[in-house]
C-alpha positions in Angstrom: 93.6 -26.9 31.9 97.0 -27.0 30.3 99.0 -30.2 30.7 101.9 -29.9 33.0 105.2 -30.2 31.1 107.0 -33.6 31.5 110.4 -33.6 33.1 111.1 -37.3 33.0 110.2 -40.0 30.4 110.6 -43.6 31.4 110.4 -46.0 28.5 109.6 -49.6 29.3 110.5 -52.0 26.5 108.4 -55.2 27.0 108.6 -58.7 25.6 106.5 -61.4 27.3 106.5 -59.5 30.7 102.8 -60.3 31.5 103.4 -62.3 34.7 105.5 -59.5 36.2 104.1 -56.4 34.7 101.3 -55.3 37.1 103.2 -55.7 40.3 106.4 -54.2 39.0 104.6 -51.3 37.4 103.1 -50.5 40.8 106.6 -50.5 42.3 107.9 -48.2 39.6 104.9 -45.9 39.7 105.2 -45.3 43.5 108.9 -44.7 43.2 108.3 -42.1 40.5 105.8 -40.3 42.6 108.5 -39.8 45.2 111.3 -38.4 43.0 109.9 -34.9 42.7 109.6 -34.7 38.9 106.7 -34.7 36.5 106.8 -37.9 34.5 105.4 -40.2 31.9 105.8 -43.9 31.4 105.9 -45.1 27.8 105.3 -48.8 27.3 106.6 -50.3 24.0 105.6 -53.9 23.4 107.8 -55.8 21.0 105.3 -58.3 19.8 104.8 -60.3 23.0 103.1 -63.7 22.8 101.6 -63.6 26.3 99.2 -61.3 28.1 101.6 -58.3 28.1 99.5 -56.3 25.5 96.3 -56.7 27.5 98.1 -55.7 30.7 99.6 -52.6 29.2 96.2 -51.6 27.7 94.6 -51.9 31.2 97.3 -49.9 32.9 97.2 -47.1 30.3 93.4 -46.9 30.6 93.8 -46.4 34.4 96.8 -44.1 34.6 96.9 -40.8 32.6 100.7 -40.7 32.9 101.1 -43.8 30.8 101.0 -44.3 27.1 101.5 -47.4 24.9 103.1 -48.3 21.6 102.8 -51.8 20.0 105.3 -53.0 17.5 103.9 -54.9 14.5 106.9 -57.2 14.4 109.6 -58.2 16.8 112.3 -55.5 16.4 114.7 -56.0 19.3 115.4 -54.2 22.5 117.4 -51.3 21.1 114.9 -50.5 18.4 112.0 -50.9 20.9 113.5 -48.4 23.3 114.3 -45.9 20.5 110.7 -46.1 19.2 109.5 -45.1 22.7 112.2 -42.5 23.3 111.5 -40.8 20.0 107.9 -40.3 21.0 108.7 -39.2 24.6 108.3 -35.6 25.9 110.6 -35.4 28.9 113.8 -33.4 29.3 115.3 -36.6 30.6 114.6 -39.9 28.9 115.7 -43.5 29.6 114.7 -47.0 30.5 115.0 -49.7 33.1 114.3 -53.4 32.7 110.8 -54.0 34.1 111.9 -57.3 35.7 113.4 -54.8 38.3 116.3 -57.2 38.9 118.1 -53.9 39.4 115.7 -52.1 41.7 113.7 -49.0 40.8 115.1 -47.3 43.9 118.4 -46.5 42.0 116.4 -44.1 39.9 117.0 -41.5 42.6 120.8 -41.9 42.3 120.6 -41.6 38.5 118.4 -38.5 38.6 120.7 -36.9 41.3 123.7 -37.3 38.9 121.7 -35.8 36.0 120.6 -32.9 38.1 124.3 -32.3 39.0 125.2 -32.0 35.4 125.7 -35.5 34.0 124.4 -36.1 30.5 124.3 -39.9 30.5 123.9 -42.0 33.6 123.6 -45.8 33.9 123.5 -48.2 36.8 126.5 -50.6 36.9 125.5 -54.0 38.4 127.1 -55.7 41.3 126.4 -59.3 42.2 126.3 -61.2 45.4 128.1 -64.5 44.7 125.7 -67.5 44.7 126.8 -71.1 44.4 124.3 -71.8 41.6 125.9 -73.1 38.4 123.8 -71.0 36.0 124.3 -67.9 38.0 128.0 -68.4 38.2 128.2 -68.9 34.4 126.2 -65.8 33.7 128.2 -63.7 36.1 131.5 -65.0 34.6 130.3 -64.2 31.0 129.0 -60.8 32.1 132.3 -59.9 33.8 134.3 -61.2 30.8 132.3 -59.1 28.5 133.0 -56.0 30.6 136.7 -56.7 30.4 136.4 -57.1 26.6 134.7 -53.8 26.2 137.3 -52.0 28.2 140.3 -53.7 26.5 139.0 -54.2 22.9 136.9 -51.0 22.4 139.0 -48.9 24.9 135.8 -47.8 26.7 136.7 -47.5 30.4 133.1 -47.9 31.7 132.1 -50.5 34.3 129.0 -51.9 32.7 127.9 -50.8 29.2 125.3 -53.6 28.9 123.3 -52.5 31.9 119.5 -52.3 31.3 119.2 -49.1 33.3 120.2 -46.0 31.4 119.0 -42.4 31.3 120.0 -39.4 29.1 119.4 -35.7 28.8 116.9 -35.7 25.9 119.0 -33.6 23.5 122.0 -35.9 24.1 119.9 -39.0 23.5 118.8 -37.6 20.1 122.4 -36.9 19.1 123.5 -40.4 20.2 120.6 -42.0 18.4 121.9 -40.8 15.1 125.1 -42.8 15.7 123.5 -46.1 16.7 123.0 -48.9 14.2 122.1 -52.0 16.4 118.5 -52.8 17.0 119.1 -55.6 19.5 120.9 -56.1 22.8 124.2 -54.8 21.6 122.6 -51.3 21.4 123.3 -50.9 25.1 127.1 -51.2 24.6 127.0 -49.1 21.3 125.2 -46.1 22.8 127.5 -46.0 25.9 130.6 -46.3 23.7 129.4 -43.4 21.5 128.6 -41.3 24.5 132.1 -41.8 25.9 133.8 -41.2 22.5 131.7 -38.1 21.8 132.9 -36.5 25.1 129.6 -36.4 26.9 129.5 -36.4 30.7 128.9 -40.1 31.4 128.5 -41.3 34.9 127.7 -44.7 36.5 126.1 -45.4 39.8 126.2 -48.7 41.6 123.2 -51.0 41.9 122.9 -54.6 43.1 121.5 -57.2 40.7 119.0 -59.5 42.5 117.7 -62.3 40.4 113.9 -62.4 40.1 113.0 -66.0 40.8 109.6 -65.7 39.2 111.1 -64.6 35.8 111.9 -67.1 33.1 115.1 -65.9 31.5 115.1 -65.2 27.7 119.0 -65.4 27.7 120.4 -68.1 25.5 123.9 -68.4 26.9 125.9 -69.9 24.0 124.0 -68.2 21.0 123.8 -64.9 22.8 127.5 -65.0 23.7 128.5 -65.7 20.1 126.2 -63.0 18.9 127.7 -60.4 21.2 131.2 -61.4 20.1 130.2 -61.0 16.4 128.5 -57.6 17.1 131.5 -56.2 19.0 133.8 -57.2 16.2 131.6 -55.6 13.5 131.2 -52.5 15.7 135.0 -52.1 16.1 135.5 -52.5 12.3 132.7 -49.9 11.6 134.1 -47.4 14.0 137.6 -47.8 12.6 136.4 -47.3 9.0 134.4 -44.2 10.1 137.6 -42.7 11.5 
């Protein structure tokens, strides 16, 4: 029997996601069954130190729609997604953070926009204000970064750093040639290039809900400084290219 062609490839970059992976995979899988497209799920593990590799292996042994890639060293989120996307088969390819702090249900809205002609679609995050010091700091820094991207890079998008992005496959492969970052800044870089190259870029709204069971890997001060350094270097590189 010939394999049915794949319409949608969902890449799942993973790093130490073992405690959440099984339950959240089931949520994502059942959502994908309902969207009306043939799909594959591509797990790419970025050298996890917990049970993530074992969990991915078990899932892929059970579900034919899943395949796995294991990095031999820690390469960063951007590189990890691109490795999976480069080996995907769908006419649409993208990723969402498997912590599902932005719910899988927004996939329907993303695909709706792509079906209507969009070439790049991401979910921009909204936050319900919580009087938690760490949450308030993170929300403030995230919103400040969004303002910086709009004012400094002149990219009028609501949320370039969102971890929920999908592309028409041919557009992804063109954008991939322009991207240099292997880490978290890749999210901003790819969206900036998509805007500057004139692609049809759309954003749909999605609520961010903190997963209480997840231990955050964000290091507020070092990561903030790294983002500022990356955005400065990026601006200089783009200016020199022009």
